[in-house]
N, C-alpha and C positions, 0 to 999 in steps of 0.2 A: 714619438717616440724616445724618450731621454738620452741620452747618452750615454754608451758603455766606458767604464775603464778598468786601474787596477790599483789597486792600493797593497804597499808594503809596505812591514812594520819593519824594520828593518834593524828593530831596536833587541829580538829575538831571536832570526839567523843566523845560523848556524856554519854559515857554508856547504852542505851538503851539496848542490849543484844535484840534484832530483828536481827542476826546472829543469833546466838544461837540457839534461837525459828525455829528459819525457817530455819539454818539447824538439828535442830531435828526432826523439821517439815516432812522435806526433806523427809531423812532416816530413821524415824523409832532409833533413836539410844537411845536406855533405859535412864534411869536419874544415873548421872552420869558418859555419854557416849555423844562427840558429836566430831563433825568434826573442831567443834572452842570454844577457851574459853577465855570468854572477861578478863582482869585481871588489876587489878588499881593501880596503881602505883602514890605516897607518895614521892613528895622529896621536903627537905624547901631552898627555897631561900638565896643567899646571905644577903637579908635585911631581913628576919625573918620572912619571909612571906611564902606559903605555892604552891606549883603546884599540882592539879591531872591531872593524864594522863590514857587513857582509850586504853588498848591497847589490841584488837583482834588477839588472837595467833589459829593459823589454827593446828591444831594437829596432831600425825598420821592420824589420822582420816578420815580425807582432802584429797578425789583427787577429789576439782574442781569442785563438783556437774559431773560428766566425762559424766554421762549418759543425762543432760542436757544441755549442752556446743559442745555435739555434735549436737547437735539441732537446735545448731544457737542459743541458750538460755543463761542468764548471769549464774555466779551459787545463789544456794538460797540469800548465806551470803549480797552477794551484790546485787542483787535485791530489797534484803527490807532492807535494813540499810539505817534508816534511815534521818539520814545526809549525804546522799551522798559521805564520805570519803574513797568507796572501790571500785576496782576497777583490772579487769581479760583484760586479756592479754599481749602478747609475752614480753620477761621479757626485750627489749633491749626496746620496745617499753614502758615500767612502767620506766623504770630504767631512760632514759631520762624524764621524768616525775617528778621524786624519783630527779632529778637536781634542780627545781625550787623551791621543797619545802621543811622547816626545819624538819619535824614531823613524817618523811616515813619507813615501811616496808615490806622490799617487799620478800612476799615467795614464797615456788617455791614444791608441791609435790611430794614425795617421786618418 
């Protein structure tokens, strides 16, 4: 069986927090805990302008929605991502997608 992962193309993440909400609702996490956390990164560019990136970052509580994926469903965060920037699948397939995109992060659970 191939190892599964989560690819996040944060080039287009809008910071809507849908992934966090979906995860909390799916797993019943209490306030302050969740399987994914949205991080905001502010970077000053050489021309003096700024770029804001939002990076959904899986935490140690993320199991890629093992119960959902066992039923053939996508993880809750992937299903509810309003910008469609999250992908779930085999690590090798996700790495191939990553080759074509400049701002991606690939995560795997423990």
